[in-house]
Every structure is written in structure tokens, then in C-alpha cells.
C-alpha positions as a Markdown table, in Angstrom:
| # | Residue | x | y | z |
|---|---|---|---|---|
| 1 | Met | 146.4 | 94.1 | 161.9 |
| 2 | Ser | 146.9 | 90.5 | 160.6 |
| 3 | Glu | 144.7 | 89.2 | 157.8 |
| 4 | Val | 141.6 | 87.3 | 158.8 |
| 5 | Trp | 141.2 | 84.0 | 157.0 |
| 6 | Thr | 137.6 | 82.9 | 157.3 |
| 7 | Ile | 136.3 | 79.5 | 156.1 |
| 8 | Arg | 134.8 | 81.1 | 153.1 |
| 9 | Arg | 138.0 | 82.9 | 152.2 |
| 10 | Val | 140.2 | 79.8 | 152.7 |
| 11 | Leu | 138.0 | 77.6 | 150.6 |
| 12 | Asp | 137.8 | 80.2 | 147.8 |
| 13 | Trp | 141.6 | 80.5 | 147.7 |
| 14 | Thr | 142.2 | 76.8 | 147.8 |
| 15 | Leu | 139.6 | 76.2 | 145.1 |
| 16 | Ala | 141.4 | 78.5 | 142.8 |
| 17 | Arg | 144.7 | 76.9 | 143.5 |
| 18 | Phe | 143.4 | 73.3 | 142.9 |
| 19 | Ser | 141.6 | 74.5 | 139.8 |
| 20 | Asp | 144.7 | 76.1 | 138.3 |
| 21 | Arg | 146.7 | 72.8 | 138.9 |
| 22 | Gly | 144.0 | 70.7 | 137.0 |
| 23 | Lys | 142.6 | 68.8 | 140.1 |
| 24 | Ala | 139.4 | 66.9 | 138.9 |
| 25 | Thr | 137.4 | 67.8 | 142.0 |
| 26 | Pro | 138.9 | 71.0 | 143.4 |
| 27 | Arg | 136.0 | 72.1 | 145.6 |
| 28 | Leu | 135.4 | 68.7 | 147.0 |
| 29 | Asp | 139.1 | 68.3 | 147.7 |
| 30 | Ala | 139.2 | 71.7 | 149.6 |
| 31 | Glu | 136.2 | 71.0 | 151.6 |
| 32 | Leu | 137.3 | 67.6 | 152.7 |
| 33 | Leu | 140.8 | 68.8 | 153.7 |
| 34 | Leu | 139.4 | 71.8 | 155.6 |
| 35 | Ala | 136.7 | 69.7 | 157.4 |
| 36 | His | 139.5 | 67.3 | 158.5 |
| 37 | Val | 141.7 | 70.1 | 159.9 |
| 38 | Leu | 138.7 | 71.5 | 161.8 |
| 39 | Ser | 137.4 | 68.0 | 162.9 |
| 40 | Gln | 134.0 | 69.0 | 161.5 |
| 41 | Ser | 131.6 | 67.9 | 158.8 |
| 42 | Arg | 131.4 | 69.5 | 155.3 |
| 43 | Val | 128.0 | 70.9 | 156.3 |
| 44 | Phe | 129.6 | 72.7 | 159.2 |
| 45 | Leu | 131.8 | 74.6 | 156.6 |
| 46 | Tyr | 128.7 | 76.0 | 154.9 |
| 47 | Thr | 127.0 | 77.0 | 158.1 |
| 48 | His | 130.1 | 78.7 | 159.5 |
| 49 | Phe | 131.5 | 80.5 | 156.4 |
| 50 | Asp | 132.5 | 83.6 | 158.5 |
| 51 | Gln | 134.3 | 81.7 | 161.2 |
| 52 | Pro | 138.0 | 82.6 | 161.2 |
| 53 | Leu | 140.7 | 80.0 | 161.4 |
| 54 | Ser | 143.3 | 80.0 | 164.1 |
| 55 | Ala | 146.9 | 80.2 | 163.3 |
| 56 | Pro | 147.5 | 76.5 | 164.0 |
| 57 | Glu | 144.5 | 75.5 | 161.8 |
| 58 | Leu | 145.9 | 77.6 | 159.0 |
| 59 | Thr | 149.3 | 76.1 | 159.4 |
| 60 | Ala | 147.9 | 72.5 | 159.3 |
| 61 | Phe | 145.6 | 73.3 | 156.3 |
| 62 | Arg | 148.5 | 74.8 | 154.3 |
| 63 | Ala | 150.6 | 71.7 | 154.9 |
| 64 | Leu | 147.9 | 69.5 | 153.5 |
| 65 | Ile | 147.4 | 71.8 | 150.5 |
| 66 | Lys | 151.1 | 71.5 | 149.8 |
| 67 | Arg | 150.9 | 67.8 | 149.9 |
| 68 | Arg | 147.8 | 67.7 | 147.6 |
| 69 | Leu | 149.5 | 69.9 | 145.0 |
| 70 | Glu | 152.5 | 67.4 | 145.2 |
| 71 | Gly | 150.1 | 64.6 | 144.0 |
| 72 | His | 149.1 | 63.0 | 147.3 |
| 73 | Ala | 145.5 | 61.6 | 147.3 |
| 74 | Val | 143.0 | 63.3 | 149.6 |
| 75 | Ala | 141.9 | 60.0 | 151.1 |
| 76 | Tyr | 145.5 | 59.3 | 152.3 |
| 77 | Leu | 145.9 | 62.9 | 153.6 |
| 78 | Ile | 142.8 | 62.6 | 155.7 |
| 79 | Gly | 143.0 | 58.9 | 156.4 |
| 80 | Lys | 139.6 | 57.8 | 155.3 |
| 81 | Lys | 137.3 | 57.1 | 152.4 |
| 82 | Glu | 133.6 | 56.4 | 152.2 |
| 83 | Phe | 132.5 | 53.1 | 150.4 |
| 84 | Cys | 129.0 | 51.8 | 150.3 |
| 85 | Ser | 128.1 | 54.2 | 153.2 |
| 86 | Leu | 131.0 | 52.9 | 155.3 |
| 87 | Glu | 133.7 | 55.2 | 156.4 |
| 88 | Leu | 137.0 | 53.3 | 155.9 |
| 89 | Phe | 140.4 | 54.0 | 157.3 |
| 90 | Val | 142.9 | 54.0 | 154.4 |
| 91 | Asp | 146.6 | 54.7 | 154.1 |
| 92 | Glu | 149.4 | 53.9 | 151.7 |
| 93 | Arg | 149.3 | 50.2 | 152.5 |
| 94 | Val | 146.0 | 49.8 | 150.6 |
| 95 | Leu | 144.3 | 50.9 | 147.4 |
| 96 | Ile | 141.8 | 53.7 | 147.8 |
| 97 | Pro | 138.2 | 52.2 | 147.3 |
| 98 | Arg | 136.5 | 53.7 | 144.2 |
| 99 | Pro | 132.8 | 54.3 | 143.6 |
| 100 | Asp | 133.0 | 52.0 | 140.5 |
| 101 | Thr | 133.6 | 49.0 | 142.7 |
| 102 | Glu | 130.3 | 49.5 | 144.3 |
| 103 | Thr | 129.0 | 47.9 | 141.1 |
| 104 | Leu | 130.6 | 44.7 | 142.3 |
| 105 | Ile | 128.6 | 44.8 | 145.5 |
| 106 | Asp | 125.4 | 45.4 | 143.7 |
| 107 | Val | 126.0 | 42.4 | 141.3 |
| 108 | Ala | 126.8 | 40.1 | 144.3 |
| 109 | Ile | 123.7 | 41.1 | 146.0 |
| 110 | Glu | 121.5 | 40.7 | 142.9 |
| 111 | Arg | 122.9 | 37.2 | 142.5 |
| 112 | Phe | 121.5 | 35.8 | 145.7 |
| 113 | Val | 117.8 | 35.5 | 146.6 |
| 114 | Glu | 118.8 | 34.0 | 150.0 |
| 115 | Ala | 121.9 | 35.3 | 151.8 |
| 116 | Pro | 125.1 | 33.2 | 151.0 |
| 117 | Lys | 126.5 | 31.5 | 154.0 |
| 118 | Thr | 130.2 | 31.9 | 153.1 |
| 119 | Ile | 131.9 | 34.7 | 151.2 |
| 120 | Val | 135.5 | 35.1 | 150.1 |
| 121 | Asp | 136.9 | 38.5 | 149.1 |
| 122 | Ile | 140.1 | 38.1 | 147.2 |
| 123 | Gly | 142.7 | 41.0 | 147.3 |
| 124 | Thr | 140.7 | 42.7 | 150.1 |
| 125 | Gly | 143.0 | 45.7 | 150.7 |
| 126 | Ser | 141.2 | 48.0 | 153.1 |
| 127 | Gly | 138.4 | 45.3 | 153.5 |
| 128 | Ala | 136.0 | 47.5 | 151.6 |
| 129 | Ile | 134.1 | 44.8 | 149.7 |
| 130 | Ala | 134.3 | 42.2 | 152.5 |
| 131 | Leu | 132.9 | 44.8 | 155.0 |
| 132 | Ala | 130.2 | 46.0 | 152.6 |
| 133 | Leu | 129.0 | 42.4 | 152.1 |
| 134 | Lys | 129.1 | 41.7 | 155.8 |
| 135 | Lys | 126.9 | 44.7 | 156.5 |
| 136 | Lys | 124.5 | 43.4 | 153.9 |
| 137 | Trp | 124.5 | 39.9 | 155.2 |
| 138 | Pro | 125.5 | 40.0 | 158.9 |
| 139 | Ala | 125.0 | 36.2 | 159.5 |
| 140 | Ala | 127.4 | 35.3 | 156.6 |
| 141 | Arg | 130.9 | 34.1 | 157.3 |
| 142 | Val | 133.2 | 36.5 | 155.4 |
| 143 | Ile | 136.8 | 35.7 | 154.7 |
| 144 | Ala | 139.0 | 38.6 | 153.6 |
| 145 | Val | 142.1 | 37.5 | 151.7 |
| 146 | Asp | 145.2 | 39.4 | 150.6 |
| 147 | Ala | 148.8 | 38.4 | 149.9 |
| 148 | Ser | 149.8 | 41.6 | 151.8 |
| 149 | Ala | 150.3 | 41.3 | 155.5 |
| 150 | Ala | 150.3 | 45.2 | 155.7 |
| 151 | Ala | 147.0 | 45.4 | 153.8 |
| 152 | Leu | 145.4 | 42.8 | 156.1 |
| 153 | Glu | 146.4 | 45.1 | 159.2 |
| 154 | Val | 144.2 | 47.8 | 157.6 |
| 155 | Ala | 141.3 | 45.5 | 156.9 |
| 156 | Arg | 141.4 | 44.2 | 160.5 |
| 157 | Leu | 141.4 | 47.8 | 161.8 |
| 158 | Asn | 138.4 | 48.6 | 159.7 |
| 159 | Ser | 136.6 | 45.5 | 160.8 |
| 160 | Glu | 137.1 | 46.6 | 164.5 |
| 161 | Arg | 136.2 | 50.2 | 163.9 |
| 162 | Leu | 133.0 | 49.3 | 162.1 |
| 163 | Ser | 132.1 | 46.3 | 164.4 |
| 164 | Leu | 131.7 | 44.2 | 161.3 |
| 165 | Pro | 133.5 | 40.8 | 162.2 |
| 166 | Ile | 135.4 | 39.3 | 159.3 |
| 167 | Glu | 138.2 | 36.7 | 159.0 |
| 168 | Cys | 141.4 | 38.0 | 157.6 |
| 169 | Val | 143.7 | 35.5 | 155.8 |
| 170 | Gln | 147.0 | 36.0 | 154.2 |
| 171 | Ser | 147.1 | 34.0 | 151.0 |
| 172 | Asp | 148.0 | 34.0 | 147.3 |
| 173 | Leu | 144.5 | 34.0 | 145.9 |
| 174 | Leu | 142.5 | 30.9 | 147.0 |
| 175 | Gly | 145.4 | 28.8 | 148.1 |
| 176 | Ser | 144.6 | 29.0 | 151.8 |
| 177 | Ile | 140.9 | 28.5 | 151.4 |
| 178 | Asn | 140.0 | 24.9 | 152.3 |
| 179 | Asp | 136.3 | 24.9 | 152.3 |
| 180 | Arg | 133.8 | 25.3 | 149.5 |
| 181 | Val | 132.1 | 28.6 | 149.6 |
| 182 | Asp | 128.9 | 30.4 | 148.1 |
| 183 | Leu | 130.5 | 33.6 | 146.8 |
| 184 | Ile | 133.9 | 34.7 | 145.6 |
| 185 | Val | 134.3 | 38.3 | 144.8 |
| 186 | Ser | 137.4 | 40.2 | 143.8 |
| 187 | Asn | 138.7 | 43.6 | 142.7 |
| 188 | Pro | 142.2 | 42.4 | 141.7 |
| 189 | Pro | 145.1 | 44.2 | 140.0 |
| 190 | Tyr | 144.1 | 44.6 | 136.4 |
| 191 | Ile | 146.1 | 47.5 | 135.0 |
| 192 | Pro | 148.6 | 46.4 | 132.2 |
| 193 | Thr | 152.2 | 46.9 | 133.4 |
| 194 | Gly | 153.0 | 49.2 | 130.6 |
| 195 | Glu | 150.1 | 51.4 | 131.5 |
| 196 | Ile | 151.1 | 52.0 | 135.3 |
| 197 | Gly | 153.5 | 54.8 | 134.3 |
| 198 | Lys | 150.9 | 56.7 | 132.5 |
| 199 | Leu | 148.5 | 56.9 | 135.5 |
| 200 | Ser | 148.1 | 60.1 | 137.5 |
| 201 | Ala | 150.7 | 60.9 | 140.0 |
| 202 | Glu | 148.4 | 60.2 | 142.9 |
| 203 | Val | 147.4 | 56.8 | 141.7 |
| 204 | Gln | 151.0 | 55.9 | 141.2 |
| 205 | Arg | 151.5 | 56.4 | 144.9 |
| 206 | Glu | 149.0 | 53.6 | 145.7 |
| 207 | Pro | 150.5 | 50.1 | 146.1 |
| 208 | His | 151.7 | 48.9 | 142.7 |
| 209 | Ala | 150.9 | 45.3 | 143.8 |
| 210 | Ala | 147.3 | 46.2 | 143.9 |
| 211 | Leu | 147.3 | 47.8 | 140.4 |
| 212 | Asp | 149.8 | 45.8 | 138.2 |
| 213 | Gly | 147.9 | 42.9 | 136.4 |
| 214 | Gly | 150.8 | 41.9 | 134.2 |
| 215 | Lys | 151.4 | 42.5 | 130.5 |
| 216 | Asp | 147.8 | 42.5 | 129.5 |
| 217 | Gly | 146.3 | 43.2 | 132.9 |
| 218 | Leu | 144.7 | 39.7 | 133.2 |
| 219 | Asp | 147.3 | 37.7 | 134.9 |
| 220 | Val | 145.6 | 37.6 | 138.3 |
| 221 | Leu | 142.1 | 37.3 | 136.8 |
| 222 | Arg | 143.1 | 34.3 | 134.7 |
| 223 | Arg | 144.4 | 32.5 | 137.7 |
| 224 | Leu | 141.4 | 33.4 | 139.8 |
| 225 | Cys | 139.0 | 32.1 | 137.1 |
| 226 | Ala | 141.0 | 28.8 | 137.0 |
| 227 | Glu | 141.1 | 28.3 | 140.8 |
| 228 | Ala | 137.4 | 29.4 | 141.7 |
| 229 | Pro | 135.5 | 26.4 | 140.4 |
| 230 | Ala | 137.1 | 24.0 | 142.8 |
| 231 | Lys | 136.4 | 26.3 | 145.7 |
| 232 | Leu | 132.7 | 27.0 | 144.9 |
| 233 | Leu | 129.7 | 25.0 | 146.0 |
| 234 | Pro | 127.3 | 24.0 | 143.2 |
| 235 | Gly | 125.5 | 27.2 | 142.3 |
| 236 | Gly | 128.2 | 29.2 | 143.9 |
| 237 | Val | 129.1 | 32.5 | 142.2 |
| 238 | Leu | 132.3 | 34.3 | 141.1 |
| 239 | Ala | 132.1 | 38.0 | 140.5 |
| 240 | Val | 135.1 | 40.0 | 139.5 |
| 241 | Glu | 135.9 | 43.7 | 138.6 |
| 242 | Phe | 138.1 | 44.5 | 135.6 |
| 243 | Gly | 139.3 | 47.2 | 133.4 |
| 244 | Ala | 138.1 | 48.9 | 130.2 |
| 245 | Gly | 138.4 | 46.6 | 127.2 |
| 246 | Gln | 138.8 | 43.3 | 129.1 |
| 247 | Ser | 135.2 | 42.2 | 129.1 |
| 248 | Asp | 135.3 | 39.8 | 126.2 |
| 249 | Gln | 138.4 | 38.0 | 127.4 |
| 250 | Leu | 137.0 | 37.6 | 130.7 |
| 251 | Val | 133.8 | 36.1 | 129.4 |
| 252 | Glu | 135.9 | 33.7 | 127.5 |
| 253 | Arg | 137.8 | 32.6 | 130.6 |
| 254 | Phe | 134.5 | 32.2 | 132.5 |
| 255 | Thr | 133.2 | 30.1 | 129.6 |
| 256 | Glu | 136.4 | 27.9 | 129.4 |
| 257 | Gln | 135.9 | 27.2 | 133.1 |
| 258 | Arg | 132.3 | 26.1 | 132.5 |
| 259 | Phe | 130.6 | 28.8 | 134.5 |
| 260 | Val | 127.0 | 29.2 | 133.6 |
| 261 | Asp | 124.6 | 32.3 | 133.8 |
| 262 | Ile | 127.5 | 34.5 | 132.8 |
| 263 | Ala | 126.6 | 38.2 | 132.9 |
| 264 | Gly | 128.4 | 41.6 | 132.4 |
| 265 | Asn | 127.5 | 44.7 | 134.2 |
| 266 | Arg | 128.5 | 48.4 | 133.6 |
| 267 | Asp | 129.3 | 50.9 | 136.3 |
| 268 | Leu | 127.5 | 54.2 | 136.8 |
| 269 | Gly | 129.7 | 55.7 | 134.1 |
| 270 | Gly | 128.6 | 53.2 | 131.5 |
| 271 | Val | 131.9 | 51.4 | 131.4 |
| 272 | Glu | 131.9 | 47.6 | 131.5 |
| 273 | Arg | 133.1 | 46.8 | 134.9 |
| 274 | Val | 131.9 | 43.4 | 136.3 |
| 275 | Val | 131.6 | 39.8 | 135.1 |
| 276 | Ser | 130.0 | 37.2 | 137.1 |
| 277 | Gly | 129.1 | 33.5 | 136.7 |
| 278 | Ala | 127.8 | 30.5 | 138.6 |
| 279 | Arg | 129.3 | 27.0 | 139.1 |
| 280 | Pro | 126.8 | 24.5 | 137.6 |
| 281 | Arg | 124.5 | 22.8 | 140.2 |
């Protein structure tokens, strides 16, 4: 008689494998991969622990486990990632949205008593930030900008899937933005070039252009701070995400460009993550 692999047994076995290999979230990874194979929710797994898997389901699940152990990110393996309660499609063309970036959304919302009319998201990738802000402010015109045509294909797909209409523009930063706008947001590349090789195997599989911020990680951020004032309306806001240890230099850049009401915000882990400022009225 062949072995019976129930949902509980498969999860326990996978949890042990992932834990032995040092995966940071072994149970979550196992549950997300199995739920994907079964086309069910994670709640379903807990209410059907004794359900056996079919041979094709086991084969598909084992293939995903192998790729996960090889260093492939779970989000790429299942083709989706949740961000601000939005289920986004993601693949290797775009950076995987992180919970830390939700701090940028919170800061943008806190900055406006009345909804901004026009928003630009620089380096949109999957469209995560642009779509989260469009959900918050449905009447706003939201322009999602990326230098990568491949990334913009993913952003457009997410816009259509979520029925959140945004404009997708291929551009190097603000070069193709002709109108003045109320809000510019960005999660740009900010990892120093020399640090890229020290990142985890799965992060290194993400698009390097979305990670590499030059020698000190601030190449793109410096350019964006310099370009933004000319594109903002009086009172308009620039809000950017950055890496650990870059806060002081960014505040200095904002000050040099004569932004006012400059503020820093920490993410849920207590790490300095976002700097924002307004163009004088």
C-alpha cells in the first residue's frame, strides 16, 4: 500500500526541511506553496488537515519545494504578493513588494488633508505603490513611471486585474512628466553596489536595476531630489523610501533643494525608512 500524504503530514515534512535550511518563515512558506498547488486558501489547509494529496498535487508541490530550496522567492513561485490588502501579480520582471514600503503609503496619506489630484510613482515596478494610492484616492490621476518596459507590463496587468486605472509611462525618473503634480512618491534602488553580492540568494534573483543605487546607494535618490521641485506644485510633496543609514544624507538633500516641513518616519521594525518634504507655497 502506498504512503498517504495528508495536508498535515506534507506541511510538517516541508516545515522541517525549510527550517533545516534556515528559511526565515518556514511555516508560512510551506502553507503558501501548498495553498497555491491546491488552489485554496491557507485557512482551507487548517480545516482539511486529514485530506490526502493526489499524485499530481504531490508532484507539483515537490517541484516548488525544490525551487524554494534553490533560493527562489515564494512570491515568484506562486506569482503573487499581498501589499496594502491588494493581491498583486509578480514575477522576475519586478521587485517583490515589501511590508516596509507600506510606511511610504502611510506617510503619503498623512501628508494630505484633501486628496491630491495628481500623483506620480517613480520606479513603480509591479505598480504596488501607485495602485495602493489609487485605491485610497480613486479620483486622483495616478501616473506610474518606470524605466523598464517589462516592469510596466506587470504594472498594467495589475491595474487591469484590480480595476484600478493608472497611467503607465516609461521614463527615466521625471523626464517624461510635463505637468506639475501634487505628490511624487518613490521606492527607488538604494542598495550600494558593493552590498548587492551580500544579499540573500533569493533577493539577488530580483531585478538588479531595481536594487542597485550606485556606490553609496544614493545615486537615484539624489537625482530625484534635484528633479522633483520643478515638477511639484506649490505645497506639493516628495516622499521617498531609503535604506538603513541613509536618513541624514537624504534630509541634507531635501534641505539643499529647499523643501520645507521635512520629516522622517520609521517602519514597523523601527528602522528609519521614509523621508518626505513639501515644496514651499
